[in-house]
N, C-alpha and C positions, 0 to 999 in steps of 0.2 A: 272419498268421493261423489260426484255430482250424482244423484239419484235422476238422470234424464237419459232420452234414448239418443242419445247420440255416447254416453261411456257403455254401451248397452253392444254386444256385437246383433248387428242385423245383415241376414245374405241381402242377395239382392235378389232372388226370387221373391221373397218378403217387401221387398218396397214396392216389386208390380204390381205384387196380388193389391197393395194398401189401395184402391182406385180409386175416383169420383163418387162413384156410391156409398162409402162409408161417412164422406164430408157430414153429409146429414143427422149422422149417429150420434147421441149422445151429445147436446151439442150445451155446453154452461150458460148461464148466466152470468151476467157480466159481473166484478164485485164491484161492492158499493163505495163508491167515489168516499175521498177521506180530507177533510175538509177544504177551508177554499182556498183558489190556486194564488199562488206568492204573484202572479200573473195577471189582473184583473180582467186586460185584453189579450187577444194572442197578438203576438208581435213577430211580425215576418220581414223587420225592415231590413236585418243584414242575416248573413248566415249563423252568426255566434248570437243574435238576441233571439232566431227563431228556435236554436239546440237547444238556450236557456227555456224558451217556453217548452218544450218538446221534454227534457228533465223532469221539470215543475207539472210538467199532466203525468209524467211515470211514478213522481213520487205520489200525485194524491190522489192515484189509479182511477184516469178522468179518461174514459175510452174515447169522449166524444174528443176534448181536446187536443187525443192524441191521432185519430183520424182528422180533425183540423189542422194537423200541424206534418202531414206526410202527403207525397203524392204517392201515387201508383200508376207506373208509365205502360203496364199491361189490364190490359180492363179485364181480360180472362182470369186474373190473380186475384181480383178483389177479393172475394168467396174466403181464400187464402190466408189472406191477409187480415182478415178478420178474424179467423180460426186461430192464426198466430199470437196476434195482439194481444188476444182473452187470454189464451194460454200464456202469453208472458205477466199479464197482469194478475191472475193468478197464481201464478208461482210468487212472486210478490205477495200479494195476501195470504197465503200460506204462511209462508218465510214470516215475515210482519208479527203471526197471530204464535208462531209456533214462539216464538222469542219475547212476546211478548206473555205468553205464561210461563215458559219455561225460562229467561233470560237469555239472555246474548251466546254466551258459547255452549251453553246443551242446544239452544233453539234452534242456532245454524247447521247444526248436523245433522236435523231433520232429512234435509234435502242435501246436504253434504257441500255446498258452497264453502269457499274459504272466505269470503265476505260477504254481508249484509247485503242486499239493493238499495238499503237505505243510506248503508256508509256506505256505497258507492257512488249513490245519486250527490252523495254533499262532497266527495271529494270531486266527481266531474265537474261541479257549479266553481267551484277553484280552479280546475286543471281548465275550465272553459276560457278564464281570465288570463292564460299565456298561452294560448292555441293558434297554431301556425294555419292561416286559411291562405289556401291555393286555385285560384280561378282557371276553369278553362278559357283557353285565348278568347271568347264568344264571351263571356261572362254569365252563361244560364247554366254552371254547375261551380258548385266551390265543394273544396275537400277539408274537411274540417280535421285538422291531425292535434289530436291531447298531448299533453308531456309523461312520456310513462312515468309514474312515481320511483322514487329509488328503493321504495320498501315494499315492494309486490312481490307477495308468495308465489314460489312457485306454481304452475298449476294454476292459475287461481281463472284461467276463460277456458273453462269448460266444455265450450260449444262457441257458436258463432252468435246467438242471441244477445249475452249480458260482459257485460265487463269490455268494454269497446275500446280500442283507442283512436279509430279513424271512422267520420260520417261523411256521408255524400249527402248534397243539399243541392235540390235546382232550383232555379228562379221561373214562379209560373205567376199566373196572369196576378193575382192578388200576392208575392211577396217567394219568399226564400220556403220552400219546406224541404222536411228530411226524405229523400228517397231511399223508400222504404227498400223496395227488391234491390237497388246497388248495394245498403249502408249492410244488409245481414247474409248478403251473398242466394239471394234466393230470384236471380234470371239468368242461369248459366243454364240452357235447355240439355245436357249432356244429365244433369241433376234432375232430372222432372220426376223420376221415380221416387225419389227421395224425398221432394217437394208431395208427391202422394199419400205417401205413406206418413210425411207430418202430419197433411189435413185431415188423416183418417186416425190418430191417431193421438194426437192435442187436445178435441171436444173431450175426449176420456179421460184422458189426466186434468185437465182445467173442472171436470165436473167432480172425481176424486178429489182434487185438492179443498171445492167446493164442498164435499159435503165433511171431508174431514176438518174444517175450519166452522165450518157449522157444529161439531159436535164439541168441537172448542167452547163455543160460545156458550151453547145451549147446556152441554152435560160437562159443564167445572169438573167435577169427578170422575169420571171417564180415563183419563188418560192422565194418570197421577206423574209420570218421568218423561223426559223427552226422547229415551231409548222405546218405551210403550207406542207412541203416536208414531216415531221412524219403524217399528215393527209392524204400525196398520197400511202405512203408506208405503211401503215394501211389497205387504200383501197383495195391494189395490196394483201395483207396478206385475208385479205377476202375472195375477187375473186377468187385465189388461193385452200383456203381451202375449198370453195364452190364447189370446181372440182371434189373434193379428191372422188373418187367411194365410195358409201357405207355411205358417209357422212349426 
């Protein structure tokens, strides 16, 4: 089971209590970019080219390129989107570090996903070649549907941020960009309390993943098994959720 907020029961009172004041707390630094991008130039020429560039930025943990390949249609959500992007990259970086240390089978169990982010991006690169692209009448928006793989594990998509099959892109002044709020279901006014909760909690989760990743690198004998690392992650989760106002 994935150890993420969407797999934990959260009451409405907790969501409402996670106000904008929590956004500034415990903000993690970005992960180090991993290698050079496969796409030297940011390609926004078509929806599929833009999405391929977006996947490449994910693969290389490149926050600058990710930001350059998205559009945020609500300026009031810019800081929230920055927080979510950083959390997504640290989820990927921490998972990659656990797999590098303990191997794919054991390392993947630390966060509890059924497939690694690296494997998913490689799969998405191939799925993108066979995507169904549907344009709005004025061709200002494109919905890119990736074909579902036949051997998908049941329960793969544990939250709304990973293992997506549909991406929404908008044509902007400099080409196509991923519409972040629409793609990741972050634009529903009825869910504002959830977004505030995420804005207050994701920086702490990112910081915890950063700290554990640093320990894996700097103290190679601290965690001798993936189970030990998973226990440490669970303790961090429990501490973070115990500090949520109103919980």
